[in-house]
C-alpha positions in Angstrom: 12.3 6.7 27.3 14.1 4.1 29.3 12.0 1.6 31.3 13.2 -1.0 33.7 16.7 -1.8 34.8 18.3 -0.4 31.6 16.8 -3.5 29.9 14.9 -1.3 27.4 15.5 1.9 25.6 12.3 2.7 23.8 12.1 5.5 21.2 8.8 7.3 20.9 6.5 5.8 18.3 6.0 9.0 16.3 6.0 12.8 16.4 2.3 13.1 17.2 0.5 13.5 20.6 -1.3 10.2 20.0 2.0 8.4 20.7 2.4 9.7 24.2 2.8 7.2 27.0 -0.3 6.1 29.0 0.0 4.4 32.5 -2.5 1.6 32.7 -4.3 0.6 35.9 -2.2 -2.5 36.4 1.0 -0.5 36.2 1.8 -1.3 32.6 3.0 1.5 30.2 1.3 1.8 26.8 2.5 3.7 23.7 -0.2 3.8 21.0 0.1 5.2 17.5 -2.8 5.3 15.0 -6.6 5.1 15.4 -9.4 2.8 16.5 -12.6 2.2 14.5 -16.1 2.0 16.0 -14.9 3.8 19.1 -18.4 4.5 20.6 -19.3 0.8 20.5 -16.0 -0.2 21.9 -16.4 2.3 24.8 -19.8 0.9 25.6 -18.6 -2.7 25.6 -15.9 -1.7 28.0 -18.2 0.3 30.2 -16.1 3.4 30.0 -16.9 7.0 29.0 -15.6 8.5 25.8 -11.8 8.5 25.9 -8.9 8.9 23.5 -7.8 5.9 21.5 -4.8 5.1 23.6 -6.9 4.9 26.8 -9.6 2.9 25.0 -6.9 0.4 23.8 -5.5 0.2 27.2 -8.8 -0.6 28.8 -9.5 -3.2 26.1 -6.1 -4.8 26.8 -6.8 -5.0 30.5 -10.1 -6.8 29.7 -9.0 -9.1 26.9 -5.2 -9.3 27.4 -3.5 -11.0 24.5 -6.7 -11.4 22.6 -7.4 -7.7 22.5 -6.2 -7.1 18.9 -8.4 -9.9 17.5 -11.5 -8.2 19.2 -11.0 -4.6 18.1 -10.8 -2.8 14.8 -8.5 0.0 13.7 -5.2 0.9 12.1 -2.6 1.1 14.9 0.7 0.1 16.4 0.9 -0.5 20.1 3.7 -1.2 22.6 3.0 -2.3 26.2 5.7 -2.7 28.9 4.7 -5.0 31.7 4.8 -3.5 35.3 8.1 -5.4 35.9 9.8 -3.7 33.0 11.1 -7.0 31.8 8.4 -8.0 29.2 7.5 -5.9 26.2 4.5 -6.6 23.9 4.4 -5.1 20.4 1.4 -5.3 18.1 0.3 -4.1 14.7 -3.3 -4.2 13.5 -4.3 -6.3 10.6 -4.5 -5.1 7.0 -2.9 -1.7 7.5 -1.0 -0.2 10.4 1.7 2.4 11.4 5.1 0.7 11.3 7.1 -0.8 14.2 10.8 -1.3 13.8 13.0 -2.8 16.5 16.6 -3.7 17.3 17.8 -6.1 20.0 20.9 -6.9 21.8 21.4 -9.2 24.8 20.4 -6.4 27.1 18.3 -3.9 25.1 15.2 -3.7 23.0 14.9 -0.4 21.0 11.6 0.2 19.2 10.4 3.1 17.0 8.1 3.9 14.1 11.0 4.7 11.8 14.6 3.7 11.7 15.8 7.3 12.4 14.4 7.0 15.9 16.4 3.9 16.5 19.6 5.5 15.1 19.0 8.6 17.4 19.7 6.5 20.4 23.3 6.1 19.4 23.2 2.4 19.9 21.9 1.1 16.5 24.4 1.0 13.6 23.2 2.5 10.3 24.0 -0.2 7.8 21.9 -0.9 4.7 20.5 -4.4 4.1 21.6 -5.3 0.5 19.1 -8.1 0.2 16.2 -5.7 0.9 17.5 -3.3 -1.7 17.8 -6.1 -4.3 14.3 -7.5 -3.5 12.7 -4.0 -3.7 14.2 -3.4 -7.2 12.1 -6.3 -8.4 9.1 -5.2 -6.3 9.3 -8.1 -3.9 8.1 -6.8 -0.5 6.8 -10.1 0.8 9.5 -10.7 3.5 7.6 -8.5 6.0 10.1 -8.7 8.8 13.0 -7.5 6.8 14.0 -3.9 7.2 16.0 -1.7 4.9 18.7 -1.7 7.5 20.8 -4.6 8.7 20.0 -5.7 12.3 16.6 -3.9 12.4 13.5 -5.9 12.2 9.9 -5.1 11.5 6.7 -6.3 13.1 4.4 -7.6 10.4 0.8 -6.5 10.2 -1.7 -8.6 12.2 1.1 -9.8 14.5 1.9 -9.7 18.2 5.5 -10.0 19.4 6.6 -10.6 23.0 10.2 -9.8 24.2 12.1 -10.4 27.4 15.8 -10.7 28.0 17.1 -13.4 25.6 13.6 -14.4 24.5 11.3 -13.5 21.7 7.9 -14.9 20.6 5.7 -13.9 17.7 2.2 -14.8 16.8 0.1 -13.9 13.7 -3.3 -13.3 15.1 -5.1 -12.4 11.8 -5.0 -14.0 8.4 -7.5 -13.4 5.7 -7.0 -17.0 4.5 -8.4 -18.3 7.8 -11.8 -16.6 7.6 -14.9 -18.8 7.7 -16.9 -18.5 4.5 -19.8 -16.1 4.4 -22.7 -17.7 2.4 -25.9 -15.7 1.9 -29.1 -16.5 0.2 -29.0 -14.1 -2.8 -27.0 -11.6 -4.7 -29.1 -8.9 -3.2 -28.1 -9.9 0.3 -24.4 -9.7 -0.5 -24.9 -6.3 -2.0 -27.0 -5.1 1.0 -24.5 -6.3 3.5 -21.6 -4.9 1.6 -23.3 -1.5 1.3 -24.1 -1.5 5.1 -20.5 -2.2 5.9 -19.3 0.6 3.7 -21.7 2.9 5.4 -20.3 1.8 8.8 -16.7 2.3 7.5 -17.4 5.8 6.4 -19.1 6.8 9.7 -16.2 5.4 11.7 -13.7 7.2 9.5 -15.5 10.5 9.9 -15.5 10.4 13.7 -13.7 13.4 15.2 -13.2 15.3 11.9 -15.0 18.5 10.7 -13.5 19.3 7.4 -12.8 16.2 5.3 -11.1 16.1 1.9 -10.6 13.2 -0.5 -8.1 12.3 -3.1 -10.7 11.6 -5.8 -10.2 9.8 -9.2 -12.6 8.5 -11.8 -12.3 4.9 -10.5 -14.8 2.9 -8.4 -12.9 3.0 -5.1 -12.4 6.7 -4.4 -15.8 7.5 -6.0 -17.4 5.0 -3.6 -15.7 6.6 -0.6 -16.7 10.1 -1.8 -20.3 9.2 -2.5 -20.9 7.4 0.8 -19.1 10.1 2.7 -21.2 12.8 1.1 -24.3 11.0 2.2 -23.0 10.5 5.8 -22.1 14.2 6.4 -24.2 16.2 8.8 -26.6 18.8 7.5 -24.6 21.6 6.0 -21.4 19.5 5.9 -19.0 19.6 2.9 -16.3 17.4 1.5 -13.7 18.7 -0.9 -12.5 16.4 -3.7 -9.0 16.9 -5.2 -8.3 15.2 -8.5 -4.9 15.0 -10.1 -5.0 16.0 -13.8 -2.3 15.9 -16.4 -0.6 19.2 -17.1 -1.1 18.8 -20.9 -3.4 16.7 -23.0 -2.3 13.1 -23.4 -3.2 11.2 -26.6 -4.4 7.8 -25.5 -7.3 5.5 -25.6 -6.8 4.9 -21.9 -8.4 7.0 -19.1 -5.7 9.6 -18.7 -7.7 12.6 -17.4 -10.2 11.6 -14.7 -11.5 15.0 -13.8 -14.6 14.8 -16.0 -15.7 11.6 -14.0 -14.9 13.4 -10.7 -16.9 16.4 -11.8 -19.8 14.1 -12.8 -19.9 12.7 -9.2 -19.8 16.3 -7.9 -22.9 17.1 -9.9 -24.7 14.2 -8.1 -23.8 15.5 -4.6 -24.0 19.2 -3.9 -22.0 18.7 -0.7 -19.0 17.5 -2.8 -16.8 20.2 -4.3 -14.4 18.9 -6.9 -11.2 20.7 -7.9 -8.5 19.6 -10.4 -4.9 19.7 -9.2 -2.0 20.4 -11.5 1.5 19.3 -10.5 3.5 21.9 -12.5 7.0 20.8 -13.2 7.2 18.4 -10.3 8.0 14.7 -10.8 9.1 11.6 -8.9 11.8 13.2 -6.8 9.6 15.8 -5.2 10.1 15.7 -1.4 11.8 12.3 -1.8 14.4 13.1 0.8 11.6 13.7 3.3 10.2 10.2 2.6 13.7 8.8 3.3 14.0 10.7 6.5 10.5 10.0 8.0 10.0 6.5 6.6 13.4 5.1 6.1 12.3 3.3 2.9 12.4 3.7 -0.9 8.7 4.2 -1.9 7.4 1.6 -4.2 5.3 3.9 -6.5 7.9 6.6 -6.8 6.5 8.0 -10.1 3.2 8.8 -8.4 4.4 10.6 -5.3 4.5 14.1 -6.8 0.8 14.4 -7.5 -0.1 12.8 -4.1 2.1 15.4 -2.4 0.3 18.2 -4.3 -3.1 17.0 -3.2 -2.1 16.7 0.4 -0.5 20.2 0.2 -3.7 21.7 -1.2 -5.9 20.0 1.4 -3.6 21.2 4.2 -3.4 24.7 2.9 -7.2 24.9 2.7 -7.6 23.9 6.3 -8.9 20.3 6.0 -8.3 18.1 9.0 -8.3 14.7 7.3 -7.9 13.3 3.8 -9.8 10.3 2.7 -8.6 7.8 0.1 -9.8 4.5 -1.4 -6.4 2.9 -2.0 -7.3 -0.4 -0.4 -10.3 -1.0 -2.6 -8.5 -3.1 -5.3 -7.7 -5.6 -2.5 -11.2 -5.9 -1.1 -14.2 -3.8 -2.0 -13.5 -3.9 -5.8 -11.7 -7.2 -6.1 -11.7 -8.2 -9.8 -12.3 -12.0 -9.1 -9.7 -13.1 -11.7 -8.5 -15.8 -9.4 -11.8 -17.5 -10.1 -10.5 -19.3 -13.2 -8.0 -21.2 -11.1 -10.6 -21.8 -8.4 -13.1 -23.3 -10.8 -10.4 -25.7 -12.0 -9.6 -26.8 -8.4 -13.3 -27.3 -7.6 -14.2 -29.0 -10.9 -16.7 -26.3 -12.1 -15.9 -26.9 -15.7 -19.1 -25.5 -17.2 -18.5 -22.2 -15.4 -14.9 -22.1 -16.3 -15.6 -22.5 -20.0 -18.5 -20.1 -20.0 -16.5 -17.3 -18.2 -13.4 -17.9 -20.3 -15.4 -17.5 -23.5 -16.8 -14.2 -22.3 -13.4 -13.0 -21.0 -11.2 -13.9 -24.0 -9.7 -11.1 -26.1 -11.0 -10.5 -29.6 -9.3 -13.0 -31.9 -8.0 -15.2 -29.0 -8.9 -18.8 -29.2 -10.6 -20.5 -26.2 -7.6 -22.8 -25.7 -5.2 -19.9 -25.6 -7.5 -18.0 -23.2 -7.6 -21.0 -20.9 -3.9 -21.4 -21.0 -3.3 -17.8 -20.1 -5.7 -17.9 -17.1 -5.2 -21.5 -15.8 -1.9 -22.9 -16.9 0.5 -20.0 -17.5 0.2 -18.6 -13.9 1.4 -21.9 -12.4 4.4 -22.5 -14.7 7.9 -21.8 -13.4 9.5 -18.8 -15.1 11.8 -20.8 -17.4 9.0 -23.0 -18.6 6.7 -20.0 -19.2 9.5 -18.3 -21.1 10.0 -21.3 -23.3 6.3 -21.5 -24.1 6.3 -17.8 -25.0 9.1 -18.4 -27.5 7.5 -21.5 -28.9 4.4 -19.5 -29.6 6.4 -16.7 -31.2 5.5 -14.2 -28.5 8.0 -11.6 -27.2 9.0 -12.1 -23.6 9.1 -8.8 -21.6 12.1 -9.5 -19.5 11.7 -7.6 -16.1 15.4 -6.7 -16.1 15.1 -5.2 -19.6 11.9 -3.3 -18.8 10.5 -2.2 -15.4 13.3 -3.3 -13.1 16.5 -1.3 -13.0 18.5 -4.0 -11.0 21.9 -5.0 -12.6 21.3 -8.5 -13.9 24.6 -9.8 -12.4 23.7 -8.5 -9.0 20.2 -9.9 -9.4 21.7 -13.3 -9.9 24.1 -12.8 -7.0 21.3 -11.8 -4.6 19.1 -14.6 -5.9 16.1 -12.3 -6.4 14.2 -14.4 -8.9 14.2 -17.6 -6.8 13.5 -15.6 -3.6 10.5 -13.9 -5.4 9.1 -17.3 -6.5 9.5 -18.8 -3.0 7.7 -15.8 -1.5 4.8 -15.9 -4.0 5.8 -12.7 -5.9 5.3 -13.1 -9.6 7.8 -10.9 -11.4 5.9 -11.6 -14.7 2.6 -10.3 -13.3 0.5 -13.1 -14.8 -3.1 -13.8 -14.1 -3.5 -14.6 -10.4 -4.5 -18.2 -10.0 -5.2 -17.9 -6.3 -6.8 -15.2 -4.0 -3.7 -15.4 -1.8 -1.9 -13.1 -4.3 -4.3 -10.3 -3.3 -4.1 -11.1 0.4 -0.3 -10.9 0.4 -0.5 -7.4 -1.0 -2.4 -6.0 2.0 0.0 -3.8 3.9 2.7 -4.6 1.3 5.1 -2.1 -0.3 5.7 -0.6 3.1 2.3 1.2 2.9 2.3 1.9 6.6 5.7 3.6 6.4 4.6 5.8 3.6 1.4 6.7 5.4 3.4 7.7 8.5 5.8 9.8 6.4 2.9 11.7 4.7 1.4 12.4 8.2 4.8 13.8 9.4 5.4 15.8 6.2 1.9 17.3 5.8 0.6 17.2 9.4 -2.8 15.7 8.3 -4.1 12.2 9.0 -5.4 9.9 6.3 -8.4 7.6 6.5 -9.3 4.8 4.0 -12.7 3.4 4.7 -12.0 0.6 2.2 -9.4 -0.7 4.7 -12.1 -1.1 7.4 -11.6 -4.6 8.7 -15.2 -5.9 8.7 -15.7 -4.8 5.1 -12.4 -6.4 4.0 -13.1 -9.6 5.8 -16.6 -9.7 4.3 -15.1 -9.3 0.8 -12.6 -12.1 1.4 -15.0 -14.5 2.8 -17.8 -14.5 0.1 -17.8 -16.6 -3.1 -15.7 -15.5 -6.0 -18.8 -15.4 -8.2 -19.8 -12.2 -6.4 -16.9 -10.5 -8.1 -16.9 -12.1 -11.5 -19.8 -13.4 -13.5 -21.1 -13.1 -17.1 -17.8 -11.7 -18.3 -17.9 -8.8 -15.9 -15.3 -8.2 -13.2 -15.3 -6.1 -10.0 -19.0 -7.0 -9.8 -19.6 -6.5 -6.1 -18.5 -2.9 -6.2 -20.4 -2.2 -9.4 -23.6 -3.5 -7.8 -23.2 -1.7 -4.6 -22.6 1.6 -6.5 -25.8 1.4 -8.6 -27.4 4.8 -8.3 -24.5 6.1 -6.1 -22.0 7.1 -8.8 -22.4 8.2 -12.4 -23.3 5.3 -14.6 -20.4 6.0 -16.9 -18.1 5.5 -13.9 -19.9 2.4 -12.6 -19.6 0.6 -16.0 -16.2 1.9 -17.1 -13.9 -1.0 -18.1 -10.7 1.0 -18.6 -8.3 1.6 -15.8 -7.1 5.1 -15.1 -3.5 5.9 -16.0 -1.7 7.6 -13.2 1.0 10.2 -14.1 -0.1 9.9 -17.7 1.9 13.0 -18.6 5.2 11.4 -17.7 6.6 12.0 -21.2 6.2 15.7 -20.9 7.8 15.7 -17.4 10.7 13.5 -18.7 11.3 15.9 -21.6 11.6 18.8 -19.2 13.9 16.9 -16.8 15.9 14.9 -19.4 19.1 17.0 -19.3 19.2 17.1 -15.5 18.5 13.4 -15.2 21.2 12.6 -17.7 23.7 14.5 -15.6 22.6 12.7 -12.5 23.0 9.3 -14.1 26.5 10.4 -15.3 27.4 11.2 -11.8 26.0 7.9 -10.5 28.1 6.0 -13.2 31.2 7.1 -11.2 29.9 5.5 -8.0 30.8 1.8 -7.8 28.5 1.2 -4.9 25.6 2.2 -7.2 26.7 0.7 -10.5 27.3 -2.7 -8.8 23.6 -2.8 -7.9 21.7 -0.8 -10.5 22.0 -0.8 -14.3 22.9 2.9 -14.5 24.8 2.8 -17.8 21.9 1.0 -19.6 19.4 3.6 -18.3 21.6 6.5 -19.3 21.9 5.1 -22.9 18.2 4.6 -23.1 17.5 8.1 -21.8 20.1 9.9 -24.0 18.7 8.2 -27.1 15.1 8.9 -26.3 13.2 11.2 -28.6 9.9 12.5 -27.1 8.4 13.0 -30.5 9.1 9.4 -31.6 6.2 6.8 -31.5 5.8 5.0 -28.2 7.9 1.9 -27.6 6.5 -0.2 -24.7 10.0 -1.5 -23.7 11.6 2.0 -23.8 8.6 3.6 -22.1 8.7 1.0 -19.3 12.4 1.6 -18.9 12.0 5.4 -18.6 8.7 5.7 -16.8 9.2 2.9 -14.3 12.8 1.6 -14.1 14.6 5.0 -14.2 12.6 6.7 -11.4 13.0 3.5 -9.3 16.7 3.5 -10.0 17.4 7.1 -9.1 15.2 7.0 -6.0 17.1 3.8 -4.8 20.5 5.4 -5.6 19.6 8.5 -3.7 18.5 6.4 -0.8 21.7 4.4 -0.7 23.7 7.7 -0.6 21.3 9.2 2.0 21.7 6.1 4.2 25.4 6.2 3.9 25.7 9.7 5.2 27.8 10.1 8.3 25.5 11.5 11.0 26.3 12.1 14.7 23.8 10.2 16.8 21.5 12.2 19.0 20.8 11.3 22.7 18.5 8.5 23.5 15.0 9.6 24.8 
């Protein structure tokens, strides 16, 4: 769609009807992608009858103008072209939102929800951004504006951008760090308010859907969503829970098969039907090319995509019209509170610091060592931390020798370690000393792009009630002691879920292990993967960036019957899928494609 005096060429935001253009009463043109929360209350406040989300957003914009996004809730991206055709406003909702990519020249602004839409205009060159590739190989996604393609930029979450000829202005309108504190009179009040907000979140997410499904695990987050959704269903309503299970038994003390916990929840709620989902011989590369095409990114959690696809496929085949998740819970509803140790130091709460450290320290760990790990080590520069590790005789798990497949020489050339430190990304994954580490992760890893790709691939929307803005803001504004106390973490969620989920789920301290059967999958795919790595070794573009030779040696020498080796396991279960996915993406992006006509 071209608007104005050829100043703008705007690609459609997506392939869904929700992205169609709406003409506003003042002559502006709106493109809206996503959904609004609390629609009925918003319509009442605007004095309008029930309308689609795009129309509601347009009416809210006409009333509140540039403050509209701070006043409404939802997960959306919006583009408004002024009546003159000379000013464009782009906005993405806070916390989570569909993506917005844009490219500018002196005379044009081209916007779309995926890079392919920009390339389809024939005006935007398709050139990879090497810095983005390098940063992603060490899991640094904190430069939100950076795209995977040179010259293309991204609108960050919670941000408004205005454009005109030769002019651009951006404003972050939402920041979890700027929330005023919420201080209530008792623990019971915090629990009651959190529970009420979760109920509101579920009701809002259910709006307009008749046959919900949920990706259900044995963890607190998805169990919370399933339990509260089951209670919110109308009489006779049902929700189907799909739980990924390993294809064969996995020997481990960790929580590797979560189906028993999911079934236990199903026994509490007759309206919840639970089914285990096997993934067969699928692994990390299942439907990977479609992710590239629809999202234009390398997915961060490549090794978990196959079972997610299988759950979405099952839900779609059975006729469900929405799939619920609880993926945002770890960053809000079920925050672990581990930044509390650093906060207690900063605020001089020495008694609480010592008491909680004694309760949290590992068996055999001294109090001094426990304090060092939680308070001092997270703040040390990497060289100093490594030196302390060696001094104490502890093995240092080098990221480049374990989970990251980046070639160490290229890592140095692209300055990935210093960039990660400057952006607050800890490549050593130490104890978080500040809550900002959690806040940075909201919307990170290109979550909106992956959500958009899954919608395009499976034709079914996703709703995550735990990303509901009032609930997340509540969790990030209350004292850390509501999450960690008496040696127990994730305390707010555990208290809210009393009587709502099985007690063995509520009190479980182990974390579920996703894709726990990776060894069996690797054994089946070993020969094919070795051949692919051999092919990649002949590609200088790939080998100059990724440590292909090292990965092939590790794979070829791997014996699936040998005892587990943490370094080798990390190399094969994390680094290798990430390496192959990135290599395939580089080749996919380099394909010569004839551009299509501009919309």
